[in-house]
C-alpha positions as CSV (number, residue, x, y, z in Angstrom):
1,M,-0.3,0.2,0.1
2,K,1.6,3.1,-1.8
3,L,0.4,5.0,1.1
4,L,1.4,3.2,3.6
5,E,5.2,3.0,2.6
6,E,5.1,6.5,1.8
7,R,4.3,7.2,5.7
8,I,7.0,4.8,6.9
9,Q,9.3,6.4,4.6
10,K,8.0,9.5,6.2
11,D,8.3,9.3,10.1
12,G,9.3,5.7,11.2
13,I,12.8,5.2,12.2
14,V,15.2,2.8,12.2
15,R,17.1,1.6,15.1
16,E,19.8,-1.0,15.7
17,G,18.3,-4.6,16.2
18,N,16.2,-4.9,13.0
19,V,13.2,-2.2,15.4
20,L,11.6,-0.1,12.8
21,K,9.7,2.6,15.2
22,V,6.5,3.8,14.0
23,D,4.9,5.0,17.1
24,S,4.5,8.5,15.8
25,F,1.3,6.7,13.9
26,I,0.6,3.7,14.5
27,N,1.6,1.9,17.8
28,H,1.5,5.0,20.7
29,Q,0.1,7.6,18.4
30,M,-3.0,6.5,16.2
31,D,-3.4,8.0,12.8
32,I,-7.0,7.2,12.4
33,P,-7.5,8.6,8.8
34,L,-4.3,6.4,7.9
35,F,-6.0,3.2,9.7
36,R,-9.7,3.9,7.4
37,E,-8.0,3.4,4.0
38,M,-5.9,1.0,5.7
39,A,-9.0,-0.9,6.4
40,K,-10.7,-0.1,3.2
41,E,-7.6,-1.9,1.3
42,W,-8.2,-4.9,3.4
43,K,-11.6,-5.0,2.9
44,R,-11.0,-4.7,-0.8
45,L,-8.1,-7.9,-0.1
46,F,-10.6,-10.0,1.3
47,A,-13.8,-9.1,-0.5
48,G,-16.4,-12.1,-0.8
49,K,-15.0,-13.9,2.7
50,P,-17.9,-14.9,5.1
51,I,-16.1,-12.9,8.4
52,N,-17.8,-11.6,11.1
53,K,-15.1,-11.7,13.6
54,V,-11.6,-9.5,13.8
55,L,-8.9,-11.0,16.3
56,T,-5.9,-9.2,17.5
57,I,-3.9,-9.0,20.5
58,E,-3.5,-6.6,22.9
59,A,-2.2,-4.1,22.9
60,S,-0.6,-2.3,19.6
61,G,-3.4,-4.7,17.1
62,I,-6.5,-2.8,18.8
63,G,-6.5,0.5,17.5
64,I,-6.0,-1.0,13.9
65,A,-8.2,-3.9,14.3
66,A,-11.3,-1.6,16.0
67,V,-11.4,0.6,12.6
68,V,-10.8,-2.3,10.3
69,A,-14.0,-3.9,12.0
70,S,-15.9,-1.3,11.8
71,E,-15.3,-1.2,8.0
72,F,-16.7,-5.0,8.6
73,N,-19.1,-4.1,10.4
74,V,-18.3,-7.0,12.7
75,P,-17.0,-6.8,16.4
76,V,-13.8,-6.9,17.3
77,V,-12.2,-9.5,20.1
78,F,-8.5,-8.9,21.5
79,A,-6.7,-11.7,23.0
80,K,-5.7,-10.6,26.4
81,K,-2.2,-10.7,27.8
82,S,-3.6,-11.8,31.8
83,M,-5.9,-12.4,33.8
84,S,-8.3,-10.4,35.3
85,I,-10.8,-10.4,38.5
86,N,-13.6,-9.6,35.8
87,L,-12.6,-12.0,33.1
88,D,-14.3,-16.0,33.5
89,Y,-12.1,-18.8,33.9
90,D,-13.8,-20.1,30.9
91,N,-10.8,-19.1,28.2
92,Y,-8.8,-20.5,25.3
93,E,-5.1,-19.8,26.3
94,T,-2.0,-19.9,24.6
95,K,1.7,-18.6,25.0
96,I,3.2,-15.8,23.5
97,Q,7.0,-14.9,22.9
98,S,7.3,-11.3,22.5
99,F,9.9,-10.2,20.1
100,T,9.4,-6.2,20.7
101,H,9.2,-6.8,24.9
102,K,11.4,-10.4,24.7
103,K,9.2,-12.1,27.2
104,I,6.8,-14.8,27.2
105,Y,2.6,-13.6,27.7
106,N,0.4,-16.6,28.3
107,V,-2.1,-14.8,26.3
108,I,-6.2,-15.8,26.9
109,V,-9.4,-15.0,25.1
110,S,-13.2,-16.3,26.9
111,K,-15.0,-18.7,25.2
112,K,-17.6,-16.4,24.8
113,F,-16.2,-14.7,22.1
114,L,-15.0,-17.2,19.6
115,T,-16.4,-20.1,18.8
116,A,-16.5,-22.1,16.0
117,E,-19.1,-20.3,14.3
118,D,-17.1,-17.4,13.6
119,H,-15.2,-16.8,10.5
120,V,-12.0,-14.2,11.3
121,L,-10.0,-12.1,10.1
122,I,-6.6,-11.7,12.9
123,I,-5.1,-8.1,12.8
124,D,-1.7,-6.4,13.7
125,D,0.6,-3.7,13.3
126,F,4.2,-6.1,12.9
127,L,4.5,-9.5,11.6
128,A,8.6,-10.1,12.3
129,N,9.0,-13.9,13.7
130,G,5.3,-14.6,13.6
131,C,5.1,-16.1,17.4
132,A,1.8,-13.7,18.0
133,L,0.0,-15.0,14.9
134,M,1.4,-18.2,15.4
135,G,-1.1,-17.9,19.5
136,L,-4.1,-16.4,17.6
137,L,-3.8,-19.4,14.8
138,D,-3.9,-21.7,17.8
139,L,-6.3,-19.7,20.2
140,A,-9.0,-19.7,17.1
141,K,-8.5,-23.4,16.3
142,E,-8.6,-24.3,19.8
143,A,-12.7,-22.3,19.6
144,G,-13.2,-24.3,16.3
145,A,-13.2,-20.7,14.2
146,T,-12.3,-20.4,10.5
147,V,-9.5,-17.8,10.0
148,E,-10.7,-16.2,6.9
149,G,-7.1,-14.3,6.6
150,I,-4.2,-12.5,8.2
151,G,-4.3,-7.9,7.3
152,I,-0.6,-6.7,8.7
153,A,0.1,-3.4,9.0
154,V,3.8,-3.8,8.5
155,E,5.4,-7.4,8.2
156,K,9.4,-7.5,8.2
157,G,10.1,-9.3,5.2
158,F,13.7,-10.2,5.8
159,Q,12.5,-12.6,8.9
160,Q,10.7,-16.0,9.1
161,G,7.4,-14.8,10.1
162,G,5.4,-14.1,6.6
163,E,6.8,-17.3,5.1
164,L,6.3,-18.8,8.0
165,I,1.9,-18.1,8.1
166,R,2.3,-18.3,4.0
167,S,3.4,-21.7,4.5
168,K,0.0,-23.0,5.9
169,G,-2.0,-21.6,3.3
170,I,-3.1,-18.6,5.0
171,Q,-4.1,-15.4,3.5
172,L,-1.8,-13.1,4.6
173,E,-2.5,-9.5,3.0
174,S,1.3,-7.5,4.8
175,L,-0.2,-3.5,3.5
176,A,3.5,-2.8,4.0
177,I,6.8,-5.5,3.4
178,V,10.1,-4.5,4.5
179,E,12.3,-5.5,2.6
180,S,15.5,-4.1,4.6
181,M,16.2,-1.0,6.5
182,N,20.1,0.4,7.5
183,S,20.3,1.7,11.2
184,E,23.0,3.8,10.0
185,T,21.9,5.5,6.7
186,G,17.6,5.1,8.1
187,E,16.7,3.6,4.7
188,I,14.1,1.5,4.3
189,K,13.6,-0.2,1.3
190,F,10.1,-2.4,0.5
191,R,8.8,-4.7,-1.3
192,E,7.1,-4.6,-4.5
193,Q,3.3,-6.6,-3.7
194,P,1.1,-5.7,-7.7
195,H,-1.6,-6.4,-6.3
196,Q,-1.9,-3.7,-3.7
197,N,-3.0,-0.3,-4.2
């Protein structure tokens, strides 16, 4: 998606250790008009799929997922990274290792909100090693839900996550795929994606 790639070029910051900071418009401060354009693009890319729920993981995927759910006119469910007193104990659970936070989370979704009747579109802000997505796929499988596709804002194409997910035969639509980035020069190169706007 050219609009997103241009925004990453303009406002993204490359840091040591393969870190791409997009917190000024995606995962700290959120650019809602940009999210709306991203949601419209996913609506086009997943046209004809019987999506009745958007699934994401807290925290930084929630903003994008909410706008996407609004575009599809369906609810959004987010997997929680911690148990709280207002949650029921009837949950699906999995463990996820976070690339960003370098820790393992026990992630949960209430059985009330993810069922075998659901046709879900998984949405997240980043795809690097694929740990978060594999965890969400586990939760959906546990629930018997059908994963209709996965929408990612920014994929690090030089890490294994995208290849791992695509090898499962799941439609994965990353709106910007970073092919390479250089923390010394700040240069970011994107993979060409002919079927996108």
